Structures are given as structure tokens and as C-alpha cells.
C-alpha positions as CSV (number, residue, x, y, z in Angstrom):
1,M,-1.4,6.6,-1.6
2,S,-4.0,6.4,-4.4
3,K,-6.7,3.6,-4.7
4,I,-5.3,2.1,-7.8
5,N,-1.7,1.9,-6.1
6,E,-3.1,0.3,-3.1
7,F,-5.0,-2.3,-5.3
8,L,-1.8,-2.9,-7.3
9,N,0.3,-3.5,-4.2
10,E,-2.3,-5.9,-2.8
11,L,-2.5,-7.5,-6.2
12,G,1.1,-7.9,-6.1
13,S,1.4,-9.7,-2.8
14,L,-1.2,-12.4,-3.7
15,P,0.1,-15.6,-3.8
16,G,0.9,-16.8,-7.1
17,V,1.2,-13.4,-9.0
18,D,4.4,-13.4,-11.0
19,S,3.8,-10.2,-12.7
20,Y,0.8,-8.0,-14.2
21,L,-0.2,-5.3,-16.3
22,L,-2.7,-2.8,-16.7
23,V,-3.8,-1.4,-19.9
24,N,-6.8,1.3,-20.7
25,D,-9.6,0.6,-23.3
26,G,-7.1,1.8,-26.0
27,G,-4.7,-0.7,-25.5
28,Q,-2.2,1.7,-23.7
29,L,-0.1,0.7,-20.9
30,V,-1.1,2.0,-17.6
31,T,1.3,0.3,-15.4
32,K,2.9,-3.0,-15.3
33,T,5.7,-5.3,-13.6
34,K,8.8,-7.0,-14.7
35,L,7.6,-9.6,-17.3
36,A,4.6,-7.7,-18.8
37,S,5.0,-5.7,-22.0
38,E,3.1,-3.4,-24.4
39,E,3.0,-6.2,-26.9
40,L,1.2,-8.2,-24.3
41,G,-1.2,-5.3,-23.5
42,A,-2.2,-5.1,-27.3
43,A,-2.5,-9.2,-27.4
44,M,-4.9,-8.9,-24.5
45,Q,-7.1,-6.3,-26.4
46,V,-7.3,-8.6,-29.5
47,I,-8.1,-11.6,-26.8
48,L,-10.8,-9.8,-25.1
49,L,-12.4,-8.5,-28.5
50,A,-12.6,-12.0,-29.8
51,S,-14.0,-13.5,-26.5
52,R,-16.8,-10.9,-26.5
53,K,-17.8,-12.2,-29.8
54,I,-17.7,-15.6,-28.6
55,Q,-19.6,-14.5,-25.3
56,T,-22.4,-12.8,-27.3
57,S,-22.8,-16.0,-29.9
58,L,-23.2,-18.0,-26.9
59,G,-25.4,-15.9,-25.1
60,M,-23.3,-15.5,-21.9
61,K,-24.0,-12.7,-19.8
62,R,-20.9,-11.0,-18.3
63,L,-17.2,-11.9,-18.8
64,R,-15.5,-12.3,-15.8
65,H,-12.0,-13.5,-16.8
66,L,-10.2,-15.4,-19.2
67,N,-7.6,-18.0,-18.5
68,L,-5.0,-19.0,-20.8
69,A,-2.8,-21.8,-19.7
70,D,0.0,-23.9,-21.2
71,D,1.2,-27.6,-20.4
72,D,4.1,-26.4,-18.4
73,G,1.9,-24.7,-15.7
74,G,2.2,-21.4,-17.2
75,R,-1.0,-19.2,-16.9
76,L,-2.1,-16.0,-18.0
77,L,-5.3,-14.6,-16.3
78,I,-7.1,-11.4,-18.1
79,F,-9.9,-9.4,-16.1
80,P,-12.1,-6.6,-17.8
81,L,-12.3,-3.8,-15.5
82,G,-14.4,-1.2,-17.0
83,R,-12.3,0.7,-19.3
84,Y,-9.3,-1.3,-18.3
85,L,-8.0,-4.7,-18.6
86,L,-5.7,-6.5,-16.1
87,G,-3.6,-9.2,-17.1
88,I,-1.8,-11.6,-14.4
89,S,0.9,-13.9,-15.1
90,Q,0.7,-16.7,-12.6
91,L,3.8,-18.6,-11.0
92,K,4.1,-21.9,-12.7
93,D,5.1,-23.5,-9.3
94,Q,1.9,-21.9,-7.6
95,V,-1.0,-22.9,-9.7
96,E,-2.8,-24.4,-6.4
97,H,-3.7,-20.7,-5.5
98,D,-6.9,-19.8,-7.3
99,L,-6.3,-16.2,-8.7
100,S,-9.6,-16.7,-10.7
101,A,-11.1,-16.6,-7.2
102,L,-8.7,-14.3,-5.2
103,V,-8.4,-11.5,-7.7
104,P,-12.5,-10.9,-8.2
105,E,-12.6,-10.9,-4.3
106,L,-9.7,-8.3,-4.4
107,I,-11.5,-6.2,-7.0
108,K,-14.9,-6.4,-5.1
109,R,-13.2,-5.3,-2.2
110,F,-11.8,-2.1,-3.5
111,Q,-15.0,-1.5,-5.6
112,S,-16.8,-1.1,-2.5
113,K,-14.4,1.0,-0.8
114,A,-14.9,3.2,-3.6
115,Q,-18.4,3.7,-3.2
């Protein structure tokens, strides 16, 4: 099994993950689960570009993730991963699981395995 497939399997098993998608830096879909779509991948690209402009204007160093939340408990987290973007939809009834902390730990673990 490739490292990316191992990573995605572990990602999908994290508590609170509803669905995810991975797009490349051109906005093309690499992989997705049930609720994710190409339209969402394209929107993530636009959001990331806008957030990088904000980041630059505020003098922020490195963007770790973006968190979009609604009043009903819906949440989309976007993580830049080199030449890729990872979007994760969190289950509304499991917001107690801090995916903004769990996912970077998973990413770091897989990055250290690759080295």
C-alpha cells in the first residue's frame, strides 16, 4: 500500500472525520470521499489564495490550516500540504474532537516516515 493510501486510511479513521478530499496545486481532484466534490476542491483553491494574501499582509509566517465553521456545527478544515490541499469535513455531532490538532500530528508522523 502506498504511503498516501496509508495516510488517507488513517485520516478517515480519525474521530470526527466525515469526508475529505485531496486536490493538487492545479485544483485537480486526487482523491475524495462521499461528500467531497470537484467544486469544493476549486473553492478551496480560491480560499487558500485569498488567505495567503491576508497572511502576507499581516506578516504571518506559515499557514497551518484554515477552519470554516457554521452556526449548526458544520466545519471544514483546509490544510496546505506542499503541492496539495487537504479538505476535511467534520461530523457536526463530534466537534469535541480537535481535528485541527489531530490532523497535523498525523501529517507530521507520515512526513517523518518518508524521510
